[in-house]
C-alpha positions in Angstrom: 0.0 -0.1 0.0 2.8 2.3 1.0 4.5 1.5 -2.4 1.5 2.5 -4.4 1.0 5.9 -2.5 4.5 6.7 -3.2 4.3 5.8 -6.9 1.4 8.1 -7.2 2.7 10.8 -5.1 4.7 12.9 -7.3 2.0 12.7 -10.3 -0.5 13.8 -8.0 1.4 16.6 -6.6 2.2 17.8 -10.2 -1.5 17.8 -11.2 -2.4 19.9 -8.3 0.3 22.4 -8.7 0.1 22.7 -12.5 -3.7 23.7 -12.0 -2.7 26.8 -10.3 0.0 28.1 -12.9 0.2 30.5 -15.9 0.1 28.8 -19.2 1.9 31.2 -21.7 1.7 30.4 -25.4 4.5 28.8 -26.8 6.2 29.7 -30.3 3.7 27.7 -32.1 0.7 28.8 -30.2 0.8 25.9 -28.0 0.6 26.1 -24.1 4.2 26.2 -22.8 5.3 23.9 -20.1 3.5 24.9 -16.9 5.6 26.4 -14.1 4.6 24.5 -11.0 3.7 26.4 -8.0 5.7 25.3 -4.5 3.4 25.1 -1.5 5.6 26.0 1.6 3.9 25.9 4.8 6.1 27.7 7.5 4.5 26.2 10.7 3.5 22.7 11.3 3.8 21.4 14.9 4.3 17.6 14.1 7.4 17.0 16.3 5.8 18.1 19.6 2.6 16.2 18.6 4.8 12.9 18.1 6.5 13.5 21.5 3.1 13.4 23.2 1.3 10.8 21.1 3.7 8.9 18.5 2.3 8.0 15.2 3.8 6.8 12.1 3.4 9.8 10.0 4.9 8.3 6.8 1.5 6.4 6.7 -2.1 7.5 7.3 -2.7 8.6 10.8 -5.6 8.1 12.9 -5.3 11.7 14.5 -3.6 14.9 14.0 -3.5 17.4 11.0 -0.3 15.9 9.0 0.8 12.7 7.6 2.4 11.7 4.3 -0.7 10.7 2.2 -2.5 13.9 3.1 0.5 16.0 2.5 0.5 14.4 -0.9 -3.2 14.9 -1.6 -2.6 18.7 -0.7 0.3 19.1 -2.7 2.6 20.2 0.1 6.3 20.9 -1.1 8.1 22.3 1.6 6.9 21.7 5.3 8.6 23.8 8.2 8.5 21.3 11.1 8.3 23.5 14.4 10.8 22.4 17.0 8.8 23.9 19.8 10.0 24.8 23.5 7.2 25.2 25.8 7.6 28.3 28.0 7.4 26.1 31.2 10.5 24.0 30.0 12.8 27.1 29.1 15.1 27.0 32.1 18.7 26.4 31.8 19.9 23.1 30.7 16.2 22.0 29.7 15.6 24.1 26.7 18.4 23.2 24.7 17.6 19.5 25.4 14.1 19.8 24.0 15.3 21.1 20.9 17.8 18.2 20.4 15.0 15.7 21.1 12.8 17.4 18.6 15.3 17.6 15.8 15.8 14.0 16.3 12.2 13.4 16.0 12.2 15.1 12.7 15.3 13.2 11.4 13.4 10.0 12.6 10.6 10.8 10.2 13.0 11.0 7.3 14.6 7.9 8.4 11.4 6.1 8.6 10.3 7.2 5.1 13.4 8.3 3.0 11.4 7.7 -0.2 9.0 10.1 1.2 10.7 12.7 3.1 14.2 14.6 3.2 15.7 17.2 5.4 15.9 20.7 4.0 18.4 23.1 5.7 18.6 25.5 2.6 16.4 26.8 -0.4 18.7 24.7 -2.8 18.2 21.6 -0.8 14.4 22.1 -0.6 14.1 22.8 -4.5 16.2 19.7 -5.1 14.1 17.5 -2.7 10.8 18.6 -4.2 12.3 18.0 -7.8 13.1 14.4 -6.6 9.5 13.8 -6.0 9.7 14.0 -2.0 8.5 16.6 0.6 11.1 18.7 2.0 11.1 18.9 6.0 12.7 22.2 7.1 12.9 23.1 10.6 12.0 26.5 12.5 12.9 26.7 16.3 9.7 28.0 18.2 11.2 29.7 21.1 14.6 31.0 21.0 15.0 30.0 24.5 16.4 26.9 23.0 19.5 28.8 22.4 20.0 29.1 26.3 22.7 32.0 27.2 25.1 30.8 24.6 25.3 32.7 21.3 27.4 30.0 19.8 24.1 27.9 19.9 22.8 29.9 17.1 25.5 28.6 14.5 25.2 25.2 16.4 21.7 24.7 15.4 21.8 26.3 12.0 24.4 23.5 11.3 21.6 21.0 12.6 19.3 22.4 10.1 17.1 25.1 11.8 16.4 27.7 9.4 14.6 30.3 11.3 14.1 30.8 15.1 10.8 32.4 16.7 12.5 34.5 19.3 10.3 33.7 22.2 6.8 31.9 22.8 4.3 32.6 25.7 6.5 34.2 28.2 9.7 36.3 28.2 12.9 34.4 27.8 16.4 35.6 27.7 16.0 37.0 24.2 12.9 39.2 24.4 9.4 39.8 25.8 6.0 37.8 24.6 3.1 39.4 23.2 1.3 37.0 25.6 2.8 37.9 28.7 2.0 40.9 30.7 5.5 41.0 32.1 7.9 42.7 30.0 11.3 42.8 31.7 13.3 43.5 28.8 11.1 46.5 27.1 11.5 44.5 24.1 14.7 42.5 23.4 17.3 42.1 25.8 21.1 43.1 25.2 21.5 39.6 24.4 18.6 39.2 22.1 20.0 42.2 20.2 23.1 40.0 19.7 21.0 37.0 18.7 19.4 38.9 15.7 22.8 39.9 14.6 24.1 36.3 14.6 21.1 35.0 13.2 21.7 37.4 10.2 25.4 36.4 10.3 24.9 32.7 10.0 21.8 32.6 7.7 18.7 31.9 10.0 15.6 33.7 9.5 14.2 35.8 12.2 10.8 35.4 13.2 8.7 37.8 14.9 5.5 35.7 15.6 4.9 35.6 19.5 7.0 38.7 20.4 5.9 42.0 21.9 5.2 44.9 19.8 8.4 46.6 21.4 10.4 43.8 20.4 9.2 43.6 16.9 10.1 47.5 16.2 13.5 46.8 17.8 14.1 43.7 15.4 13.0 45.8 12.6 15.8 48.2 13.3 18.5 45.8 13.9 18.0 43.3 11.2 20.0 43.5 8.1 17.9 41.2 6.2 14.1 40.6 5.7 12.2 38.9 8.5 9.2 36.8 8.9 6.2 36.2 10.9 5.9 32.3 10.5 2.3 31.9 12.0 0.6 35.3 12.6 -2.3 36.9 11.1 -3.7 40.3 10.9 -4.7 42.2 14.2 -7.2 44.4 11.8 -9.6 41.4 12.3 -8.9 41.1 16.1 -8.4 44.3 17.7 -6.3 44.1 20.9 -5.0 40.7 20.1 -1.0 41.5 20.3 -0.3 38.1 19.0 -1.3 39.1 15.5 0.1 42.0 13.6 -1.1 45.6 13.4 -1.3 47.4 9.8 1.8 49.5 10.8 3.9 46.2 11.9 2.7 44.7 8.5 3.8 47.8 6.6 7.2 47.9 8.2 7.9 44.1 7.6 7.1 44.8 4.1 9.1 47.8 3.7 12.3 45.6 4.5 11.2 42.9 2.2 9.7 40.7 4.9 6.5 38.3 4.7 3.7 37.5 7.3 2.5 33.8 7.0 -1.0 33.8 7.8 -2.2 31.3 10.8 -5.3 29.1 10.1 -6.4 28.9 13.7 -9.8 30.4 14.2 -8.8 32.6 17.2 -6.3 34.3 14.8 -9.0 35.0 12.5 -12.2 36.4 14.0 -13.2 38.3 16.9 -15.7 35.7 17.9 -13.1 32.8 17.9 -10.8 35.0 19.6 -13.3 35.9 22.3 -14.3 32.3 22.8 -10.7 31.5 23.5 -10.2 34.3 26.0 -13.3 33.1 28.1 -12.3 29.6 27.7 -8.9 30.1 29.2 -10.2 32.5 32.0 -12.8 29.6 32.9 -10.1 26.8 32.9 -7.6 29.2 35.0 -10.5 29.4 37.5 -11.4 26.0 37.5 -7.6 25.0 38.1 -7.3 27.4 40.7 -10.3 26.1 42.5 -8.6 22.3 42.7 -6.8 21.3 45.7 -4.5 19.3 43.7 -2.8 20.7 40.3 -5.1 18.8 37.7 -3.3 16.6 35.2 -3.6 16.8 31.6 -6.2 14.2 31.1 -8.4 16.1 33.6 -7.8 19.5 31.8 -9.1 17.7 28.6 -12.2 16.5 30.3 -12.9 20.2 31.4 -12.0 21.5 27.8 -14.7 18.8 26.3 -17.2 19.7 28.9 -16.8 23.4 28.2 -17.1 23.1 24.5 -20.3 20.9 24.9 -21.9 23.9 26.9 -20.2 26.7 24.9 -20.2 26.1 21.3 -17.0 27.4 19.5 -17.6 29.8 16.5 -15.2 28.3 14.1 -13.6 30.6 11.4 -14.4 29.9 7.7 -11.9 29.4 4.8 -13.2 32.7 3.5 -11.8 34.3 6.7 -8.3 33.1 6.0 -8.7 34.5 2.5 -9.8 37.9 4.1 -6.7 38.2 5.9 -4.7 37.4 2.6 -6.8 40.1 0.9 -6.1 42.6 3.8 -2.3 42.1 3.5 -2.2 42.1 -0.2 -4.4 45.8 0.0 -1.8 47.0 2.3 1.5 46.2 1.2 1.0 43.9 -2.1 1.0 40.2 -3.0 4.6 39.8 -2.3 4.5 40.0 1.5 1.9 37.5 2.4 2.3 33.5 2.7 0.7 30.7 4.7 2.0 29.4 8.2 -1.2 27.2 9.1 0.0 26.1 12.5 -1.4 22.4 11.9 -1.3 20.3 14.7 -0.8 23.4 17.0 -4.1 25.0 17.2 -6.2 21.9 18.3 -9.6 21.6 17.2 -10.0 25.2 15.9 -9.2 24.9 12.3 -11.8 26.3 9.6 -14.1 24.0 7.5 -12.3 23.2 4.5 -8.6 23.7 6.0 -8.7 21.0 8.5 -5.4 19.6 7.7 -2.6 19.5 5.0 -4.8 18.0 2.1 -6.7 21.1 2.1 -4.4 23.5 0.3 -6.1 23.1 -2.9 -9.2 24.4 -1.3 -7.4 27.7 -0.3 -5.8 27.7 -3.8 -9.4 27.6 -5.4 -10.6 30.3 -2.9 -7.8 32.7 -4.2 -8.5 32.1 -7.8 -12.5 32.6 -7.0 -11.4 36.0 -5.6 -9.6 37.0 -8.9 -5.9 36.3 -8.0 -3.6 35.6 -10.9 -1.9 32.3 -11.0 1.5 34.0 -10.6 0.4 35.9 -7.5 -1.2 32.6 -6.2 2.4 31.0 -6.7 3.9 33.9 -4.5 1.3 33.5 -1.7 1.7 29.6 -1.5 5.4 29.7 -1.3 7.4 31.9 -3.5 7.5 34.9 -1.1 8.7 32.7 1.6 11.4 31.3 -0.5 12.5 34.7 -1.7 13.2 35.8 2.1 14.8 32.6 2.8 17.2 33.1 -0.1 18.1 36.6 0.9 18.9 35.6 4.4 21.2 32.7 3.1 22.8 35.3 0.4 23.3 37.9 3.0 25.3 35.1 5.3 27.1 33.9 2.4 28.2 37.4 1.5 29.4 38.2 5.0 31.3 34.9 5.0 33.0 35.6 1.9 34.1 39.1 2.9 35.5 37.8 6.2 37.8 35.4 4.1 
C-alpha cells in the first residue's frame, strides 16, 4: 500500500500544482510547459505532537493534521517542522535538550520514510528534494529559549538544520518579551537578544517575529540587516487588541524591509468571535484550576475542555476568513509580502471548515482563484514569497562569510 501511494505521490502533486500556474503560449501557439507552484507552509507542529502521542506519519494516521498521504493530496512541497520549546521548559539545561530531542524526531521521520521525506536546511536543498518527488522537511525553532545563554548555539543549530527561530513564545525569555505575557522585563529585546538577531543574520537563520511583543518587533526591524518573517501570525485588523497578531503598521514595516507575514489558520487568529471564545475558555479553565486542591493533570484538563465545548459552542472561522486576511495584507502592502503558516497540529480543534489538515491547500488555492488572484500571484502567496526571503537571508550570510575570508 505504501509503495502504491509513493508511486502516485509526485504525479498527484504535479496535477495539483499545475492547476494553479500560468500557461503562456509557446512559439507555435501551444501552451508552454506549466511552471508548477511550490507550496510552502512555515509552521506545522508535528514534532511536539509525536512527542506527546507517537504515530507513524509516513503512513495515514488516525489523528493529527499531518501525515504523508494527506500531504501528498494537498500538494505540499516544503513543510517547516516546528521545534517547539514550551515556556515551562525554558529553564537552563532543559530548553536546548528539548530542541535536540525534537530535531531527532524530525530526523526519525525522514529515516522512516526516506522515499517520501528529506531534510532541507537551505532553499537549494528544498528545491532539489521537491524535484525528486519528495516532501522537504525544513525546521524552525519555536522559542529561542532553546539557545539558552550561549550565542554559539545559533551557529550550532544552523548546522543542525534550523532555518528560522521564533524569538520567544508564551513568556519572556533571555532574548525578548512575549506578546502573550503582561511581564515585560526587557522592554522588547534584551541586550543578549540584540546580539542573537545579529548572529542569526550572520549565519543565515531567518528571524521570526511571531509571538514577540510589539516593542520587540520594532527593535528587531531596526537591527536586522535582512528581511524577517512572521511564521504563523495573522492580521490584528480582524482581532483588535490581540497582540499576537500583527497591526497594519507592523505589516507595513515588515514589507518595507522585504519580509513576509505567514497567515495562521487557527480560528482565534482570524475572527473576533473565535478569539473571544478562546479568551473566555482560558479564563474559565484558569479559574477551575485555581479551585482544585491538587494541580489537575492533562487528562483532567482535557475533560474540562470537552465539557466546556459542549456547553459553549465554539464559533469556527471559515476558509473565507483566511482569504480575508490574505486580501487585507495584499491591499496594504502588495502580494509579495504574504504567505501561509497554518499552525497545523498546533491549534487543536479550531481550524476552519475546508482547512482542517494538510490535504486542504487546494481549497485555499481555489478560494484565491475565485477572488480573482492571477496564477502568478497565487504562486507567490503559496510559497515563492517565503522562498525569496529565505534565499535573501542565505545570500546575506554567504556574503558576510566571503568578505570575512
